[in-house]
C-alpha positions, 0 to 999 in steps of 0.5 A, spaced: 500 500 500 505 504 501 509 502 495 503 504 491 502 511 494 509 512 492 509 510 485 503 514 484 506 520 487 512 519 483 508 518 476 504 525 478 511 528 479 513 526 472 506 528 469 507 535 472 514 536 469 511 533 462 505 538 462 510 544 464 515 542 459 509 541 454 506 548 455 513 551 456 515 549 449 508 551 446 508 558 449 515 559 447 514 557 439 508 561 440 512 567 442 517 566 437 512 566 431 509 573 433 516 576 434 518 573 428 512 575 424 514 582 427 521 582 425 524 582 418 526 575 416 533 576 416 534 577 423 528 572 425 533 567 423 537 568 428 532 567 434 532 560 436 529 557 443 
């Protein structure tokens, strides 16, 4: 029973990290798209995550 609860907490932490990373990448790409469209294409090529 204790082991099951431990595994549950472990999975929950990984789940949170996964979603945080996913949202982070999503927002970064969204922001980069807006920045790139606002800038000339030449300088936009230099912007990377």
